[in-house]
Every structure is written in C-alpha cells, then in structure tokens.
C-alpha positions in Angstrom: 50.9 -82.4 -3.4 51.9 -85.3 -3.6 50.0 -88.6 -4.9 47.3 -90.0 -2.8 46.0 -93.4 -2.8 43.7 -94.3 -5.4 41.8 -97.1 -4.0 42.6 -97.0 -0.2 39.4 -95.6 1.0 40.0 -96.7 4.9 39.3 -93.3 7.2 42.2 -93.9 9.2 44.4 -94.2 6.9 46.8 -91.2 6.5 46.5 -88.9 3.5 48.7 -86.1 2.7 47.2 -82.7 3.9 44.8 -80.9 1.6 46.4 -77.5 0.5 44.2 -75.0 1.1 42.2 -73.3 -1.3 41.4 -76.6 -2.6 38.7 -77.6 -5.3 37.1 -81.3 -4.4 35.8 -82.9 -7.6 33.0 -85.3 -7.1 33.5 -87.6 -10.6 32.0 -90.9 -11.9 29.8 -92.2 -14.4 26.2 -91.1 -14.4 24.2 -92.4 -11.6 27.4 -93.0 -9.2 25.9 -91.1 -6.7 28.0 -87.2 -7.7 25.5 -84.7 -7.1 24.1 -85.8 -3.9 27.3 -86.6 -1.9 29.0 -83.2 -3.2 26.2 -81.4 -2.1 26.3 -83.2 1.3 30.1 -82.2 1.1 29.5 -78.7 0.8 26.2 -78.3 2.9 28.6 -80.1 5.8 31.8 -77.9 4.9 30.0 -74.7 4.0 31.9 -74.9 0.9 30.9 -73.4 -2.5 28.8 -75.8 -4.3 28.7 -76.3 -8.4 26.5 -78.8 -9.8 28.9 -80.0 -13.1 25.8 -80.5 -15.4 24.4 -77.4 -15.3 27.4 -75.7 -17.2 26.9 -77.9 -20.0 25.6 -75.9 -23.1 22.1 -76.6 -24.2 23.5 -78.6 -27.4 25.6 -80.7 -24.9 22.0 -81.7 -22.8 20.0 -82.1 -26.4 22.3 -84.3 -27.4 22.6 -86.6 -24.3 18.4 -86.3 -24.4 18.4 -87.7 -27.5 20.6 -90.4 -26.5 23.6 -89.9 -28.5 26.8 -89.7 -26.3 29.0 -86.2 -26.8 32.4 -86.5 -28.3 35.3 -84.8 -27.1 35.1 -81.7 -29.3 31.5 -81.9 -27.7 32.8 -82.1 -24.0 35.6 -79.4 -24.1 33.3 -76.3 -23.8 32.2 -77.9 -20.8 35.5 -78.7 -19.2 36.2 -74.9 -19.6 33.5 -73.8 -18.1 34.4 -76.4 -14.8 38.0 -75.3 -15.1 36.9 -71.4 -14.9 34.7 -72.7 -11.6 37.8 -74.1 -10.4 39.7 -71.3 -10.9 37.3 -68.6 -9.9 37.3 -70.3 -6.6 41.0 -71.0 -6.0 42.1 -67.0 -7.2 39.4 -65.8 -4.1 41.1 -67.9 -1.6 38.0 -70.3 -1.5 37.5 -73.6 -1.0 34.8 -75.8 -3.5 33.0 -78.8 -4.4 32.0 -79.0 -7.9 31.0 -82.3 -10.2 31.8 -83.7 -12.7 32.3 -86.9 -14.8 35.9 -86.4 -15.3 36.0 -90.2 -16.8 38.8 -89.0 -19.1 42.6 -88.4 -17.5 42.7 -86.0 -20.3 39.4 -84.2 -19.1 40.7 -84.0 -16.1 44.1 -82.8 -17.0 41.4 -79.4 -18.3 40.3 -79.2 -15.2 43.9 -79.6 -13.1 45.8 -77.5 -15.6 47.2 -76.0 -12.7 48.6 -78.6 -11.5 47.8 -77.8 -7.5 44.7 -77.3 -5.6 42.4 -79.9 -7.0 41.4 -83.1 -5.4 39.5 -85.9 -7.6 37.0 -87.8 -5.6 36.1 -91.0 -7.9 32.9 -92.3 -6.7 33.6 -96.2 -8.0 31.2 -98.6 -9.0 30.2 -101.6 -10.4 28.2 -101.4 -14.2 25.9 -103.6 -11.9 24.7 -101.2 -9.2 25.1 -98.0 -11.1 22.4 -99.9 -13.9 20.4 -100.6 -10.3 20.2 -96.6 -9.3 20.2 -95.2 -12.8 16.4 -97.3 -13.2 15.1 -95.4 -10.3 16.3 -91.3 -11.3 13.5 -89.5 -12.8 14.2 -85.6 -15.1 18.0 -86.3 -16.1 19.3 -85.8 -19.4 21.2 -88.7 -19.5 19.1 -91.5 -20.5 20.6 -95.4 -18.3 20.8 -96.6 -22.1 23.9 -94.5 -22.1 26.0 -95.9 -19.1 27.7 -98.6 -21.3 29.8 -96.2 -23.1 30.3 -93.9 -19.8 32.1 -97.1 -18.7 33.6 -97.6 -21.9 35.0 -94.2 -21.7 36.1 -94.1 -18.2 40.1 -94.4 -17.4 40.6 -94.4 -13.7 42.9 -92.4 -11.5 45.9 -92.8 -11.8 48.6 -93.2 -8.9 50.6 -89.9 -10.1 46.6 -87.8 -10.2 45.5 -86.1 -6.9 42.8 -87.7 -6.0 40.7 -90.7 -4.1 38.7 -93.8 -4.7 35.5 -94.6 -2.7 33.0 -97.2 -3.5 29.3 -96.3 -4.2 28.3 -98.9 -2.1 27.3 -97.5 0.8 24.6 -94.6 1.9 25.6 -91.0 0.5 25.9 -89.4 4.1 28.1 -92.2 4.9 30.0 -91.7 1.7 30.6 -88.0 2.4 32.0 -88.7 5.8 34.4 -91.3 4.6 35.7 -88.5 2.3 36.0 -85.8 5.4 37.5 -88.6 7.6 40.0 -89.1 4.5 41.3 -85.3 4.6 40.4 -84.3 8.1 38.4 -82.1 7.4 35.1 -81.1 9.8 31.8 -79.7 9.5 30.8 -75.8 8.6 33.5 -73.4 9.1 35.7 -75.2 11.4 38.9 -76.7 9.1 40.9 -79.5 10.0 42.0 -80.8 13.3 45.5 -79.4 14.1 
C-alpha cells in the first residue's frame, strides 16, 4: 500500500484505496477523541472495535493513575497485545477499528509489523485544544497533568507510514464522516462505492 498524505484531510482529495481487510488504528494523545471517533466509525461501518486502553496490563493503568508516565518497557507488552488484536482481525479477513496512542514510530512499527493491512488515523490537535477536552473528562486513568509528556513523546506520522492526519476541531461525528469520506467508506456493510 502506498503512502497517504499526512496532512490533507479534505474529503474530496483522492486517497489510495484501502486494501481489505484493513484495521484502522485511531491514534493521538490522550484527550484527542480517539475512543469517541473510533466507536462512531466502527458502529457506522459495522466493523469490529477494540478500545486499546482496555488491553493495558493493570500495572500500566496503576502507574498512569498515579501520574507516572509509562516507559517503553512498560508499553511493549501493551503494544504487542494491540498487534495481536490487529493480526486476529486480518487473519480472519475482518475489518476493524482500534484505539491506541501510537505516539512513536517505533510503536506503530510493532502494530504494523506485517507492513500491510493497517492504516493509522492520527487525530491531531494543539496542546490547548486537548487540555480543554481533558479538563472536561471524568473517570479516565490518564491525568491531564501527563499531557505534556505525551506531546513530548509524539512523533507525527511520516510520509512513508500508511495513514492520514485529521484535525480534532470538528465534532466527533463530523470527524468520523471525514475519515469515511477520505477512504470512500460507506455505512454498515455496504462497503465502498464501486
């Protein structure tokens, strides 16, 4: 699969067709709207969905809840669980949507170890926009105080990585539709237009 533009989000801009099966990895810093947008996408498309944070080992959740950033050593078992979920979908010929911060290229390489079947959807926003969203969020184990470390860690998608960049400014439903339009995807099982 060829490279997709990393900054163009206009729905009328042609993207290479998605190979099927495909797993969309909705990525970005905490508070960017990954869970909401991914759930909307999966629901509209009728695809399998997994909340990547649910795959964290309890030790990672405890560490983040205590306000300590994860190390790469902490993240690798989690990333391998995400990669396994992706592999299971692809091995069964299923499309899917999963959330994962996927902040570094090395993390994305673990998830996309096959080199095909994975497309990253980077939800991009300014620290100010994301901070405001985090301030309104309740019951999540990632404290808003850790947002700075996430932006420091973030390595945006490179042109040679399979993915697109979408601005988090619009409402989640609009963002989900932009993603569907970008890839020519149609709601619930109808697939792409011919």
